[in-house]
C-alpha positions as CSV (number, residue, x, y, z in Angstrom):
1,M,0.0,0.0,0.0
2,A,2.5,2.6,1.1
3,K,5.1,1.1,-1.2
4,N,3.0,1.7,-4.3
5,F,2.6,5.4,-3.4
6,A,6.3,5.8,-3.1
7,V,6.9,4.1,-6.4
8,F,5.0,6.8,-8.2
9,I,6.9,9.5,-6.3
10,M,10.2,8.2,-7.6
11,V,9.0,8.0,-11.1
12,L,8.1,11.6,-10.9
13,V,11.5,12.5,-9.5
14,L,13.2,10.9,-12.5
15,V,10.8,12.4,-15.0
16,T,11.4,15.8,-13.5
17,G,15.1,15.4,-14.0
18,M,14.5,14.7,-17.7
19,L,12.5,17.9,-18.3
20,E,13.9,21.3,-19.2
21,G,15.4,23.1,-16.2
22,S,13.6,26.3,-17.1
23,R,10.2,24.6,-16.7
24,A,8.7,24.3,-13.3
25,V,7.3,20.8,-12.7
26,S,4.5,19.9,-10.3
27,L,2.7,16.6,-10.0
28,C,0.0,15.5,-7.6
29,G,0.6,18.6,-5.5
30,M,4.4,18.0,-5.2
31,D,6.8,20.4,-6.8
32,E,10.1,19.7,-8.5
33,D,12.1,20.5,-5.3
34,G,10.1,18.0,-3.3
35,L,10.4,15.3,-6.0
36,L,14.2,15.8,-6.1
37,A,14.5,15.8,-2.3
38,C,13.2,12.2,-2.3
39,K,15.5,10.8,-5.0
40,P,18.4,9.9,-2.8
41,S,16.1,7.7,-0.7
42,V,15.1,5.4,-3.6
43,T,18.4,5.1,-5.5
44,K,20.8,2.2,-5.0
45,P,23.5,1.3,-4.1
46,D,23.5,3.6,-1.0
47,P,20.0,4.9,-0.3
48,V,19.6,7.3,2.6
49,D,16.7,7.8,4.9
50,P,14.2,10.4,3.5
51,S,15.2,13.9,4.4
52,P,12.8,16.3,6.3
53,E,12.4,18.1,3.0
54,C,11.3,14.8,1.3
55,C,8.8,14.0,4.0
56,Q,7.4,17.5,4.1
57,A,6.9,17.3,0.3
58,L,5.2,13.9,0.7
59,K,3.0,15.3,3.4
60,G,1.6,18.0,1.2
61,A,1.1,15.7,-1.8
62,D,-2.1,14.3,-3.1
63,L,-1.5,10.6,-2.2
64,T,-4.6,9.4,-4.0
65,C,-3.2,10.9,-7.2
66,F,0.2,9.3,-6.6
67,C,-1.4,5.9,-6.0
68,S,-2.8,6.0,-9.6
69,Y,0.8,5.4,-10.7
70,K,1.5,2.5,-8.4
71,N,2.0,-0.2,-11.0
72,S,4.4,1.8,-13.2
73,M,7.1,-0.3,-14.9
74,M,9.2,2.8,-15.4
75,L,10.9,2.8,-12.0
76,P,13.6,0.2,-12.7
77,A,14.2,1.8,-16.1
78,L,14.8,5.1,-14.4
79,G,17.2,3.8,-11.8
80,I,14.6,3.7,-9.0
81,D,14.5,0.7,-6.7
82,P,10.7,-0.1,-6.4
83,D,11.1,-1.5,-2.9
84,L,12.9,1.6,-1.6
85,A,10.3,3.8,-3.2
86,M,7.4,1.9,-1.7
87,A,8.9,2.3,1.7
88,L,9.0,6.1,1.7
89,P,5.6,6.9,3.1
90,A,6.1,4.6,6.1
91,K,9.5,6.1,6.7
92,C,7.9,9.5,6.7
93,K,5.1,8.3,9.0
94,L,2.4,8.9,6.5
95,T,-0.8,6.9,5.9
96,T,-1.7,6.1,2.3
97,P,-5.2,6.1,1.1
98,P,-7.2,2.9,1.3
99,G,-6.7,0.6,-1.6
100,C,-3.4,2.2,-2.5
């Protein structure tokens, strides 16, 4: 449940990195800075615990929106470890929506 939400967040982080730097990116209520703040927590080989900035960004995000991306196959292709991504909400002490 929480794992699926985090997967989407990490997809967004990588997609954000691929977009033009001059364009502001926002997805499911999370801005580019928030997405990028979470990237080190879902990247191997040495992931770190989510930063306060990452958790704050997740707290303000639309978790239901993020859950709609939970089965994305893009994560591994973008260098995101799905297991690490799915663990983010719990590490930030967040509750995901039912069915997510």
